[in-house]
C-alpha positions in Angstrom: 1.2 -52.3 14.1 -0.4 -52.6 10.7 1.9 -53.3 7.9 1.4 -51.5 4.6 0.1 -53.7 1.8 2.4 -54.2 -1.2 -0.1 -52.1 -3.3 0.0 -49.2 -0.8 3.8 -49.4 -0.4 4.2 -49.3 -4.2 1.9 -46.2 -4.4 3.8 -44.4 -1.7 7.1 -45.2 -3.3 5.9 -43.8 -6.6 4.1 -40.7 -5.2 5.2 -37.5 -6.8 7.2 -35.1 -4.7 5.5 -31.9 -3.7 5.6 -29.1 -6.2 7.5 -26.0 -5.5 4.2 -24.1 -5.1 3.0 -26.6 -2.5 6.4 -26.4 -0.7 6.2 -22.6 -0.7 2.6 -22.5 0.7 3.5 -25.0 3.5 6.8 -23.4 4.4 5.5 -19.8 4.6 2.0 -20.4 6.1 3.0 -19.6 9.7 5.0 -16.5 8.7 2.1 -15.4 6.5 -0.5 -15.7 9.3 1.8 -14.1 11.8 2.5 -11.0 9.7 -1.2 -10.7 8.7 -2.2 -10.7 12.4 0.3 -8.0 13.2 -0.3 -5.7 10.3 -3.1 -3.3 11.3 -4.6 -2.7 7.8 -7.7 -4.6 8.9 -7.6 -3.4 12.6 -10.8 -1.5 13.6 -8.8 1.4 15.1 -6.8 2.0 11.9 -6.9 5.7 10.9 -5.5 7.7 8.1 -2.3 8.6 9.9 -1.7 4.9 10.7 -2.4 4.0 7.1 0.0 6.6 5.8 2.7 5.2 8.1 2.2 1.8 6.7 2.5 3.0 3.1 5.7 4.9 4.0 7.1 1.6 5.4 6.1 -0.2 2.3 7.9 2.4 0.2 11.0 1.9 2.4 11.1 -1.8 1.6 9.9 -1.9 -2.0 12.3 0.8 -3.3 15.6 -1.0 -2.3 14.1 -4.4 -3.1 13.2 -3.3 -6.6 16.7 -1.9 -7.1 18.1 -5.2 -5.7 16.1 -7.1 -8.3 17.1 -4.7 -11.2 20.8 -5.0 -10.3 20.5 -8.8 -10.3 18.8 -8.9 -13.7 21.2 -6.4 -15.3 21.4 -6.0 -18.3 17.9 -7.4 -18.7 15.4 -5.1 -17.0 12.7 -6.4 -14.6 9.2 -6.7 -16.1 8.0 -3.1 -16.2 4.4 -4.4 -15.7 5.5 -5.4 -12.1 6.9 -2.0 -11.1 5.2 -0.8 -7.9 7.2 2.3 -6.9 5.3 4.8 -9.0 2.1 3.7 -7.3 3.6 4.1 -3.9 4.9 7.6 -4.7 1.4 8.6 -6.0 -0.2 7.3 -2.8 2.3 9.2 -0.6 1.6 12.4 -2.5 -2.1 11.9 -2.1 -1.6 11.3 1.6 0.1 14.6 2.0 3.9 13.9 1.6 6.1 16.2 -0.5 8.8 15.0 -2.8 11.4 16.1 -0.3 9.7 14.1 2.5 9.4 11.0 0.3 13.1 11.2 -0.7 14.0 11.5 3.0 12.1 8.3 4.0 14.4 5.6 5.5 15.1 2.6 3.3 15.6 -1.0 4.3 19.1 -2.3 4.1 18.5 -5.8 5.4 17.2 -7.4 2.2 16.9 -11.1 1.3 19.9 -12.6 -0.5 19.5 -12.5 -4.3 22.2 -14.4 -6.1 20.3 -16.9 -8.1 17.1 -17.2 -10.1 15.8 -19.6 -7.3 16.2 -16.7 -4.9 14.4 -14.4 -7.3 11.4 -16.8 -7.5 11.2 -17.1 -3.7 11.3 -13.3 -3.3 8.7 -12.8 -6.1 6.4 -15.4 -4.6 6.1 -13.3 -1.4 5.8 -9.9 -3.1 3.5 -11.0 -5.9 1.3 -12.9 -3.4 1.1 -9.7 -1.3 0.0 -7.9 -4.4 -2.8 -10.4 -4.9 -3.8 -10.0 -1.3 -4.1 -6.3 -1.9 -7.3 -6.9 -3.8 -9.0 -7.7 -0.5 -7.3 -5.0 1.5 -8.2 -2.2 -1.0 -11.9 -2.9 -0.4 -11.4 -2.8 3.4 -9.5 0.4 3.3 -12.0 2.0 0.9 -14.9 1.1 3.3 -13.0 2.0 6.5 -11.1 5.2 5.5 -12.7 6.2 2.2 -9.4 5.9 0.4 -9.4 4.8 -3.2 -6.8 4.6 -6.0 -6.9 8.4 -6.4 -6.6 9.3 -2.7 -3.8 7.0 -1.5 -4.8 3.5 -2.3 -3.4 2.8 -5.7 -0.6 0.5 -4.4 -3.3 -1.9 -3.0 -4.6 -2.3 -6.6 -1.3 -1.7 -8.4 -2.0 -4.1 -11.2 -5.7 -3.3 -11.5 -7.6 -5.5 -13.9 -4.3 -7.2 -14.8 -3.9 -8.7 -11.3 -5.2 -12.1 -12.1 -3.3 -12.4 -15.4 0.0 -11.4 -13.9 -0.4 -13.8 -10.9 -1.2 -16.7 -13.3 1.8 -15.7 -15.4 4.0 -15.8 -12.3 2.6 -19.2 -11.3 3.3 -20.5 -14.8 6.9 -19.3 -14.7 7.3 -20.8 -11.2 5.9 -24.2 -12.4 8.4 -24.2 -15.3 11.2 -23.5 -12.9 10.1 -26.2 -10.6 12.9 -28.8 -10.0 14.1 -30.7 -6.9 17.6 -29.4 -7.5 16.7 -25.8 -6.5 13.2 -25.9 -4.9 14.7 -25.8 -1.4 16.5 -22.6 -2.4 13.3 -21.0 -3.7 11.6 -21.8 -0.4 14.4 -20.5 1.7 14.4 -17.3 -0.2 10.6 -16.9 0.3 11.0 -17.5 4.1 13.9 -15.0 4.2 11.8 -12.4 2.4 8.9 -12.8 4.9 11.4 -12.4 7.7 13.1 -9.3 6.2 9.7 -7.7 5.5 8.3 -8.3 8.9 11.5 -7.1 10.6 11.5 -3.9 8.5 7.8 -3.2 9.3 8.6 -3.9 13.0 11.5 -1.4 13.0 9.3 1.1 11.2 6.8 0.9 14.1 3.8 0.0 12.1 3.0 -3.5 13.4 0.8 -4.4 16.3 
């Protein structure tokens, strides 16, 4: 067995702990890949009906989650730039759903715990990351189904040209929040959000 040199031992002892972003990426990687593999947005057999079902399921998760966040932040409102419900409603209308149909859609009740700002950062990491990923999906859906922002695909490009700026702003806020005292709580909340989201999509019948 090779013993570490004093120099290497000293370097290891002084190594900086992983950032909260690194921890999040590592902890959620398996869940991210698993959900991506089961979500048929890039499946060759996806049709307009299947796509509409996915957007309905997204609505059923995002509406109660946005209310959950708004309740936590009361009296300070969530950042209006990050609202996504209007885009989902616009897409559902474009896909043929009436207001009555939309209002009757089932809503998820098994949401991730949100009691601290650490929880909020973990939840936002997953949801904002998914929004960033929508930039790739919107091009695939446009090519496959001919759906763009005016015909049912606005949610996939909900931030438009502001996507990069808003993602960087979130990462900056996350870095400022980074602290060993609550990083594990951020990571746990992100993992719980992935689990709740996948479970909801599964119950909605839209996963492979």
